[in-house]
C-alpha positions as CSV (number, residue, x, y, z in Angstrom):
1,X,-53.5,-61.9,-45.9
2,X,-57.2,-61.2,-45.9
3,X,-59.3,-64.0,-47.4
4,X,-62.5,-62.1,-48.0
5,X,-64.6,-64.3,-50.3
6,X,-61.9,-66.5,-51.7
7,X,-63.5,-69.7,-50.3
8,X,-67.0,-68.9,-51.7
9,X,-65.7,-68.2,-55.1
10,X,-63.8,-71.4,-55.9
11,X,-65.1,-74.9,-56.5
12,X,-63.3,-78.1,-55.6
13,X,-62.9,-80.4,-58.6
14,X,-64.1,-83.9,-58.3
15,X,-61.5,-86.3,-59.6
16,X,-63.0,-89.2,-61.6
17,X,-59.8,-90.9,-62.8
18,X,-58.5,-94.2,-61.7
19,X,-55.9,-93.1,-59.1
20,X,-58.5,-91.1,-57.3
21,X,-61.2,-93.7,-57.6
22,X,-64.6,-93.7,-55.9
23,X,-65.7,-90.4,-57.4
24,X,-69.3,-89.5,-57.8
25,X,-70.4,-87.8,-61.0
26,X,-70.0,-84.0,-61.0
27,X,-72.3,-82.7,-58.4
28,X,-74.8,-79.9,-59.1
29,X,-74.7,-78.0,-55.9
30,X,-75.4,-74.6,-54.4
31,X,-72.2,-72.5,-54.4
32,X,-73.6,-69.4,-52.5
33,X,-72.7,-70.4,-49.0
34,X,-69.3,-72.0,-49.5
35,X,-67.6,-74.8,-51.4
36,X,-70.6,-77.1,-52.1
37,X,-71.2,-77.0,-48.3
38,X,-74.9,-77.6,-48.4
39,X,-74.8,-80.8,-50.4
40,X,-71.2,-82.1,-50.4
41,X,-70.5,-83.1,-46.8
42,X,-73.5,-85.4,-46.4
43,X,-71.6,-88.7,-46.4
44,X,-68.1,-90.3,-46.7
45,X,-68.3,-90.0,-50.5
46,X,-68.8,-86.2,-50.3
47,X,-65.8,-85.8,-48.0
48,X,-63.6,-87.8,-50.4
49,X,-64.8,-85.7,-53.3
50,X,-63.8,-82.6,-51.4
51,X,-60.4,-84.1,-50.5
52,X,-59.8,-85.3,-54.1
53,X,-60.6,-81.7,-55.3
54,X,-57.8,-80.4,-53.1
55,X,-55.3,-82.9,-54.5
56,X,-56.4,-82.0,-58.0
57,X,-55.9,-78.3,-57.4
58,X,-52.4,-78.9,-56.0
59,X,-51.5,-79.3,-59.7
60,X,-52.2,-75.6,-60.2
61,X,-49.6,-74.5,-57.6
62,X,-47.0,-77.2,-57.9
63,X,-46.8,-78.5,-61.5
64,X,-45.2,-75.6,-63.3
65,X,-43.7,-73.5,-60.5
66,X,-42.9,-75.7,-57.5
67,X,-41.8,-78.8,-59.3
68,X,-40.6,-78.9,-62.8
69,X,-40.5,-75.3,-63.8
70,X,-39.5,-72.0,-62.1
71,X,-38.1,-73.3,-58.9
72,X,-35.7,-75.7,-60.7
73,X,-34.6,-72.9,-62.9
74,X,-33.7,-71.0,-59.8
75,X,-31.6,-74.0,-58.8
76,X,-29.5,-73.3,-61.9
77,X,-30.1,-76.7,-63.5
78,X,-30.6,-75.4,-67.0
79,X,-28.8,-73.3,-69.6
80,X,-30.8,-70.1,-69.0
81,X,-29.0,-67.5,-66.9
82,X,-27.0,-65.8,-69.8
83,X,-29.9,-65.9,-72.3
84,X,-31.8,-62.7,-71.8
85,X,-34.4,-63.8,-74.3
86,X,-35.3,-67.0,-72.5
87,X,-38.8,-67.0,-71.0
88,X,-37.4,-68.1,-67.7
89,X,-34.5,-65.6,-67.6
90,X,-36.1,-63.6,-64.7
91,X,-36.1,-66.8,-62.6
92,X,-32.6,-67.8,-63.4
93,X,-31.4,-64.4,-62.4
94,X,-33.7,-63.9,-59.3
95,X,-35.2,-60.7,-60.8
96,X,-37.9,-60.7,-58.1
97,X,-39.0,-57.1,-58.8
98,X,-39.7,-57.9,-62.4
99,X,-43.4,-57.9,-63.2
100,X,-43.3,-61.4,-64.7
101,X,-41.9,-62.9,-61.5
102,X,-44.1,-60.8,-59.2
103,X,-47.2,-61.8,-61.1
104,X,-46.2,-65.5,-61.0
105,X,-45.4,-65.2,-57.3
106,X,-48.7,-63.4,-56.6
107,X,-50.7,-66.1,-58.4
108,X,-48.9,-68.8,-56.4
109,X,-49.5,-67.0,-53.2
110,X,-53.2,-66.4,-53.8
111,X,-53.9,-69.9,-55.1
112,X,-52.0,-71.6,-52.3
113,X,-53.8,-69.7,-49.5
114,X,-57.1,-70.3,-51.3
115,X,-56.4,-74.0,-51.4
116,X,-55.3,-73.9,-47.7
117,X,-58.7,-72.2,-46.9
118,X,-60.5,-75.0,-48.7
119,X,-58.5,-77.5,-46.7
120,X,-59.6,-75.8,-43.5
121,X,-63.2,-75.9,-44.6
122,X,-62.9,-79.7,-45.0
123,X,-61.2,-79.9,-41.5
124,X,-64.1,-77.8,-40.1
125,X,-66.7,-80.3,-41.4
126,X,-64.7,-83.3,-40.1
127,X,-65.1,-82.0,-36.6
128,X,-68.4,-80.2,-36.7
129,X,-71.2,-81.5,-34.4
130,X,-73.1,-84.3,-36.1
131,X,-70.5,-84.7,-38.9
132,X,-71.6,-87.3,-41.4
133,X,-68.1,-88.8,-41.8
134,X,-67.6,-92.3,-40.3
135,X,-64.8,-93.0,-37.8
136,X,-62.6,-95.0,-40.3
137,X,-62.9,-92.3,-42.9
138,X,-62.4,-89.6,-40.3
139,X,-58.8,-90.6,-39.5
140,X,-57.8,-90.8,-43.2
141,X,-59.5,-87.6,-44.4
142,X,-58.6,-85.5,-41.4
143,X,-55.0,-86.9,-41.3
144,X,-54.5,-86.1,-45.0
145,X,-56.1,-82.7,-44.8
146,X,-53.8,-81.7,-41.8
147,X,-50.8,-83.0,-43.8
148,X,-51.9,-81.0,-46.8
149,X,-52.2,-77.8,-44.8
150,X,-48.8,-78.5,-43.2
151,X,-47.1,-79.2,-46.5
152,X,-48.4,-76.1,-48.3
153,X,-47.4,-73.8,-45.4
154,X,-44.0,-75.5,-45.2
155,X,-43.3,-75.0,-48.9
156,X,-44.4,-71.3,-48.6
157,X,-42.0,-71.0,-45.6
158,X,-39.2,-72.6,-47.6
159,X,-39.8,-70.1,-50.4
160,X,-40.6,-66.9,-48.7
161,X,-39.0,-67.4,-45.3
162,X,-35.4,-66.8,-44.3
163,X,-32.6,-69.3,-44.5
164,X,-33.5,-71.0,-41.3
165,X,-31.3,-71.0,-38.2
166,X,-31.5,-70.4,-34.5
167,X,-30.6,-66.8,-35.3
168,X,-33.2,-66.3,-38.0
169,X,-36.1,-68.2,-36.5
170,X,-37.5,-65.0,-35.1
171,X,-37.5,-63.2,-38.5
172,X,-40.8,-62.6,-40.2
173,X,-42.0,-65.2,-42.7
174,X,-45.6,-65.9,-43.8
175,X,-49.1,-66.1,-42.3
176,X,-50.4,-69.5,-41.1
177,X,-54.0,-69.9,-42.1
178,X,-56.1,-72.0,-39.8
179,X,-59.6,-70.9,-40.7
180,X,-61.8,-71.5,-43.7
181,X,-63.1,-67.9,-44.0
182,X,-61.2,-65.2,-42.2
183,X,-62.0,-61.6,-43.2
184,X,-59.3,-60.2,-40.9
185,X,-55.7,-59.5,-42.0
186,X,-53.7,-62.4,-40.9
187,X,-50.5,-61.6,-39.0
188,X,-47.1,-62.4,-40.6
189,X,-45.6,-65.0,-38.2
190,X,-41.9,-65.6,-37.6
191,X,-40.2,-68.5,-39.3
192,X,-40.0,-70.3,-36.0
193,X,-43.7,-69.9,-35.3
194,X,-44.7,-71.2,-38.7
195,X,-42.3,-74.2,-38.3
196,X,-43.9,-75.1,-35.0
197,X,-47.4,-75.0,-36.4
198,X,-46.3,-77.2,-39.3
199,X,-44.8,-79.6,-36.8
200,X,-48.0,-79.6,-34.8
201,X,-50.1,-80.4,-37.8
202,X,-47.8,-83.1,-39.1
203,X,-47.6,-84.8,-35.7
204,X,-51.4,-84.9,-35.5
205,X,-51.6,-86.2,-39.0
206,X,-49.1,-88.9,-38.2
207,X,-51.2,-90.0,-35.2
208,X,-54.3,-90.1,-37.3
209,X,-52.6,-92.1,-40.1
210,X,-51.0,-94.8,-37.8
211,X,-53.4,-97.4,-39.3
212,X,-53.0,-96.2,-42.9
213,X,-53.5,-99.2,-45.2
214,X,-50.2,-98.4,-46.9
215,X,-48.5,-99.9,-43.9
216,X,-50.2,-103.3,-44.3
217,X,-51.3,-103.5,-47.9
218,X,-48.8,-101.3,-49.7
219,X,-49.6,-98.6,-52.2
220,X,-52.5,-100.6,-53.7
221,X,-52.0,-99.0,-57.1
222,X,-54.7,-100.9,-58.9
223,X,-58.4,-101.4,-58.9
224,X,-59.8,-104.0,-56.5
225,X,-61.1,-107.1,-58.1
226,X,-63.7,-107.5,-55.4
227,X,-66.9,-106.0,-56.6
228,X,-67.9,-105.5,-52.9
229,X,-64.9,-103.5,-52.1
230,X,-64.5,-99.8,-53.0
231,X,-61.2,-98.2,-53.7
232,X,-61.3,-95.4,-51.2
233,X,-58.2,-96.7,-49.4
234,X,-56.1,-97.5,-52.5
235,X,-53.7,-95.5,-54.7
236,X,-51.9,-94.3,-51.6
237,X,-48.9,-92.9,-53.6
238,X,-51.3,-90.2,-54.8
239,X,-52.2,-89.3,-51.2
240,X,-50.3,-87.8,-48.3
241,X,-50.1,-91.2,-46.7
242,X,-48.4,-92.2,-43.5
243,X,-44.9,-92.4,-45.1
244,X,-45.3,-89.1,-46.9
245,X,-46.1,-87.5,-43.5
246,X,-43.0,-89.0,-42.0
247,X,-41.0,-87.7,-45.0
248,X,-42.3,-84.2,-44.4
249,X,-41.4,-84.5,-40.7
250,X,-37.9,-85.5,-41.7
251,X,-37.6,-82.6,-44.1
252,X,-38.9,-80.2,-41.4
253,X,-36.6,-81.4,-38.8
254,X,-33.6,-81.0,-41.1
255,X,-34.8,-77.6,-42.2
256,X,-34.9,-76.5,-38.6
257,X,-31.4,-78.0,-38.0
258,X,-32.7,-80.9,-35.8
259,X,-30.5,-83.5,-37.5
260,X,-30.9,-86.0,-34.7
261,X,-34.7,-86.0,-35.0
262,X,-34.5,-86.0,-38.8
263,X,-32.3,-89.1,-38.7
264,X,-34.7,-90.9,-36.3
265,X,-37.7,-90.3,-38.6
266,X,-35.8,-91.2,-41.8
267,X,-34.3,-94.3,-40.3
268,X,-37.7,-95.5,-39.1
269,X,-39.1,-95.0,-42.6
270,X,-36.2,-96.9,-44.2
271,X,-36.4,-99.8,-41.8
272,X,-40.2,-100.2,-42.2
273,X,-40.2,-99.7,-46.0
274,X,-37.3,-102.1,-46.6
275,X,-38.9,-104.8,-44.4
276,X,-42.3,-104.5,-46.2
277,X,-40.9,-103.6,-49.7
278,X,-43.5,-100.8,-49.8
279,X,-41.6,-98.7,-52.4
280,X,-39.4,-101.1,-54.3
281,X,-36.6,-99.8,-56.5
282,X,-37.4,-99.4,-60.1
283,X,-36.4,-102.4,-62.2
284,X,-33.9,-102.2,-65.1
285,X,-36.6,-103.4,-67.5
286,X,-38.9,-100.5,-66.6
287,X,-36.2,-97.8,-66.3
288,X,-34.7,-98.6,-69.7
289,X,-37.7,-99.8,-71.7
290,X,-37.4,-98.5,-75.2
291,X,-41.2,-98.1,-75.7
292,X,-42.6,-97.1,-72.3
293,X,-39.8,-96.2,-69.9
294,X,-40.6,-95.3,-66.3
295,X,-38.3,-92.3,-66.1
296,X,-39.8,-91.1,-62.8
297,X,-39.0,-94.4,-61.1
298,X,-42.6,-94.5,-60.0
299,X,-42.4,-97.5,-57.7
300,X,-40.0,-95.4,-55.4
301,X,-42.3,-92.4,-55.2
302,X,-43.7,-91.9,-51.7
303,X,-46.1,-89.1,-52.8
304,X,-46.8,-87.5,-56.1
305,X,-49.5,-85.7,-58.1
306,X,-51.6,-87.3,-60.8
307,X,-51.8,-84.8,-63.6
308,X,-53.2,-85.7,-66.9
309,X,-51.9,-82.5,-68.3
310,X,-48.3,-83.6,-67.7
311,X,-47.6,-84.1,-71.5
312,X,-48.7,-80.5,-72.1
313,X,-46.4,-79.3,-69.3
314,X,-43.5,-81.2,-70.9
315,X,-44.3,-79.7,-74.3
316,X,-44.3,-76.2,-72.8
317,X,-41.0,-76.6,-70.9
318,X,-38.8,-79.2,-72.4
319,X,-39.8,-80.3,-75.9
320,X,-37.1,-79.9,-78.5
321,X,-39.6,-78.1,-80.7
322,X,-39.2,-75.1,-78.4
323,X,-35.5,-74.9,-79.4
324,X,-34.0,-71.9,-77.6
325,X,-37.0,-71.5,-75.3
326,X,-36.7,-75.1,-73.9
327,X,-35.1,-75.9,-70.5
328,X,-32.0,-77.8,-71.5
329,X,-28.6,-78.8,-70.3
330,X,-25.5,-77.3,-72.0
331,X,-23.9,-79.4,-74.8
332,X,-24.3,-83.0,-76.0
333,X,-25.1,-85.9,-73.7
334,X,-21.5,-87.1,-74.2
335,X,-18.1,-85.7,-74.9
336,X,-15.8,-83.4,-73.0
337,X,-18.0,-80.3,-73.4
338,X,-21.2,-81.8,-71.8
339,X,-23.0,-80.8,-68.7
340,X,-24.7,-84.2,-68.7
341,X,-21.3,-85.9,-68.4
342,X,-20.2,-83.6,-65.6
343,X,-23.5,-83.8,-63.8
344,X,-23.6,-87.6,-63.6
345,X,-19.9,-88.1,-63.4
346,X,-17.3,-90.0,-65.4
347,X,-18.1,-93.7,-65.9
348,X,-21.9,-93.1,-65.5
349,X,-22.8,-94.0,-69.1
350,X,-25.1,-96.7,-67.9
351,X,-26.8,-94.6,-65.2
352,X,-30.5,-95.0,-65.6
353,X,-31.0,-91.3,-64.8
354,X,-28.7,-90.3,-67.7
355,X,-31.2,-91.9,-70.1
356,X,-33.5,-89.0,-69.3
357,X,-31.5,-86.9,-71.9
358,X,-31.1,-86.8,-75.6
359,X,-28.9,-84.6,-77.8
360,X,-30.4,-82.2,-80.4
361,X,-28.2,-80.1,-82.7
362,X,-29.9,-77.0,-84.1
363,X,-28.7,-74.2,-86.3
364,X,-27.4,-71.1,-84.5
365,X,-27.1,-67.6,-85.8
366,X,-24.8,-66.9,-88.8
367,X,-21.7,-64.7,-88.6
368,X,-20.8,-61.9,-91.0
369,X,-19.5,-64.3,-93.6
370,X,-22.8,-66.2,-93.6
371,X,-21.4,-69.3,-91.8
372,X,-24.1,-70.9,-89.7
373,X,-22.9,-72.5,-86.4
374,X,-24.4,-75.6,-84.9
375,X,-25.6,-75.5,-81.3
376,X,-25.8,-78.7,-79.3
377,X,-28.2,-79.0,-76.3
378,X,-29.3,-81.9,-74.1
379,X,-33.1,-82.1,-73.9
380,X,-34.8,-83.5,-70.8
381,X,-37.1,-86.5,-71.3
382,X,-38.2,-87.3,-67.7
383,X,-41.7,-86.1,-68.3
384,X,-42.0,-86.9,-72.0
385,X,-45.2,-88.9,-72.7
386,X,-45.2,-92.6,-73.5
387,X,-47.5,-94.6,-75.6
388,X,-49.2,-97.4,-73.6
389,X,-49.2,-100.9,-75.0
390,X,-52.4,-102.9,-74.8
391,X,-50.4,-106.1,-75.1
392,X,-49.4,-106.3,-71.4
393,X,-50.8,-105.6,-68.0
394,X,-48.4,-102.8,-66.9
395,X,-49.9,-100.0,-64.9
396,X,-49.2,-96.9,-67.0
397,X,-50.4,-94.3,-64.5
398,X,-46.7,-93.2,-64.1
399,X,-47.2,-91.3,-67.4
400,X,-49.2,-88.7,-65.4
401,X,-47.2,-88.8,-62.2
402,X,-45.3,-85.8,-60.9
403,X,-43.2,-86.9,-57.9
404,X,-43.0,-84.7,-54.9
405,X,-41.3,-87.1,-52.4
406,X,-39.3,-90.2,-53.1
407,X,-37.4,-92.8,-51.1
408,X,-34.0,-91.8,-52.3
409,X,-34.5,-88.4,-50.5
410,X,-35.1,-90.3,-47.3
411,X,-31.9,-92.3,-47.7
412,X,-30.0,-89.0,-48.3
413,X,-31.5,-87.4,-45.3
414,X,-30.3,-90.3,-43.2
415,X,-26.9,-90.1,-44.9
416,X,-26.6,-86.4,-44.0
417,X,-27.8,-86.8,-40.5
418,X,-26.0,-90.0,-39.3
419,X,-22.7,-89.6,-37.5
420,X,-21.5,-92.9,-38.9
421,X,-19.5,-92.5,-42.2
422,X,-19.9,-96.2,-43.1
423,X,-23.7,-96.0,-42.7
424,X,-23.9,-92.8,-44.7
425,X,-21.8,-94.4,-47.5
426,X,-24.1,-97.4,-47.5
427,X,-27.2,-95.2,-48.0
428,X,-25.5,-93.3,-50.9
429,X,-24.3,-96.5,-52.6
430,X,-27.7,-98.1,-52.0
431,X,-29.1,-95.5,-54.4
432,X,-26.3,-95.8,-56.8
433,X,-26.6,-99.6,-57.0
434,X,-30.1,-99.2,-58.2
435,X,-29.1,-96.6,-60.7
436,X,-26.6,-99.0,-62.3
437,X,-23.5,-97.0,-61.3
438,X,-20.4,-97.9,-59.3
439,X,-19.9,-97.4,-55.5
440,X,-18.2,-94.3,-54.2
441,X,-16.0,-94.0,-51.1
442,X,-16.6,-90.6,-49.5
443,X,-14.5,-89.2,-46.7
444,X,-15.7,-87.1,-43.8
445,X,-14.4,-84.1,-45.8
446,X,-16.3,-84.7,-49.0
447,X,-19.3,-86.6,-47.8
448,X,-21.7,-83.6,-48.1
449,X,-20.5,-83.0,-51.7
450,X,-21.4,-86.6,-52.6
451,X,-24.8,-86.2,-51.0
452,X,-25.4,-82.9,-52.8
453,X,-24.5,-84.4,-56.2
454,X,-26.7,-87.5,-55.7
455,X,-29.6,-85.4,-54.4
456,X,-29.4,-83.1,-57.5
457,X,-29.5,-86.2,-59.8
458,X,-32.4,-87.7,-58.0
459,X,-34.8,-84.8,-57.8
460,X,-34.3,-82.9,-61.1
461,X,-37.7,-81.8,-62.3
462,X,-39.2,-82.2,-58.8
463,X,-38.6,-78.8,-57.2
464,X,-36.4,-79.7,-54.3
465,X,-32.8,-78.6,-55.2
466,X,-33.3,-74.9,-54.6
467,X,-34.6,-75.6,-51.1
468,X,-31.6,-77.9,-50.5
469,X,-29.2,-75.1,-51.6
470,X,-31.1,-72.6,-49.4
471,X,-31.0,-74.9,-46.3
472,X,-27.2,-75.1,-46.7
473,X,-26.8,-71.4,-47.6
474,X,-24.8,-72.5,-50.6
475,X,-23.2,-69.5,-52.3
476,X,-21.5,-71.5,-55.1
477,X,-23.4,-74.1,-57.0
478,X,-23.1,-76.0,-60.3
479,X,-24.0,-73.7,-63.2
480,X,-26.2,-74.6,-66.1
481,X,-24.5,-72.3,-68.7
482,X,-21.4,-74.5,-69.3
483,X,-20.2,-78.1,-69.0
484,X,-18.3,-77.7,-65.8
485,X,-18.5,-74.3,-64.1
486,X,-20.0,-72.9,-61.0
487,X,-22.2,-69.9,-60.4
488,X,-22.6,-67.7,-57.4
489,X,-25.9,-67.2,-55.6
490,X,-26.2,-64.3,-53.2
491,X,-27.8,-65.4,-50.0
492,X,-30.4,-62.7,-50.4
493,X,-31.6,-64.5,-53.5
494,X,-32.8,-67.5,-51.5
495,X,-35.4,-65.3,-49.8
496,X,-38.3,-64.5,-52.2
497,X,-40.0,-61.3,-51.2
498,X,-43.8,-61.5,-50.5
499,X,-45.7,-60.6,-53.7
500,X,-47.2,-57.2,-54.2
501,X,-50.6,-58.7,-54.2
502,X,-50.0,-59.4,-50.5
503,X,-47.8,-56.4,-49.5
504,X,-50.2,-53.9,-51.1
505,X,-53.0,-55.2,-48.9
506,X,-50.9,-54.4,-45.8
507,X,-50.3,-50.8,-46.5
């Protein structure tokens, strides 16, 4: 990849919304010599505006591709694969050479590396001689920026790199960008080299964030009532906080096959979070509320994006008005011919997660005799908008939350990595207890299947299942085209080719 003038041609957005509080008004600055460089990095406030801009622009690369959209279609959640007219057909069938896919991949690639370059510029200003950032802000800003750089590279590795193993670690993967403005063609590094650089950045971020306020004061998801206190160290769920960095470390260790290290990290997070009740389980009242349900289980989210366009994303992907173009489950939400029933399991009628679906029956095509058939589909409500009520003091910010990491994933990492079946079972049933479903009793033989099913239920709409399947090199997965069938995934389909926007530059 050659950056050329990517950095000088893109502006960081200043977030002036509650969860990214302490924003200045939009700054009128000189854009000729970099991203607001001459006037932005003059004080702590400027560094935070730059950091907020990176978080804002994450929505451009995660919201519709790497969370609720294409990447989940590639995990075969939805009833798409056999419908050649569906707008996501190329993703469900891994048609990587199709122009639609290549253009989307190219946009993702360019935007991600541009955003990484912006992050590097922020890091450069943190460490430049005479930097205006104060010591307390330095640890937070640099720690989060390093974690952002690591997370973005890691997700690019998981998408474009090989199925990771000791044998494939030497295979080519992606560039690792560590400069703000590099006019040279960056080398394609091996998967192992990229993973080690991600590990390095996460370890440094972890060290810098040791004193993260989330460890002592929790997520602080509200405005301070003290007029003398700013909110720079609040809203930690919307930042790559200390626990988010640990979750990334656990993911990375597991991706690399270091199960012992992944377990240690996950167990440490679980122990500390449970002791301090940092990410409490969603309550029944909030999960099932008829007027303003918290379907993302926001209190359990370790890190997520704040996207005020989430209702629009929902309308473009899941709304029943889309009919055949919506991302849906096959069949009604109940009955013998229902993917919802099979997906959540028998006896799961009261599962909070199952309430994320509603049945809609629409008219299908007519046969030669003019008879019109009815087609039943289950429509996904997880990201459907809510109407806040002014009659209570509930924090409704979850209506714009797109989760990228949650505590249940940490429990399932620990369950997968422990060598104690009893402990693994306790982690699985700990999740199920707080989803209002009965305990299970896995054996050594079927433990991984229980983990797989629970993981799929927890992270739907969050872009993680495809990477889970890839990590396990799963060639047979649950299909979206029928109530209870499987579909084959060729191992080659787990490795997305570099987009032509990148490969053409290397010719």
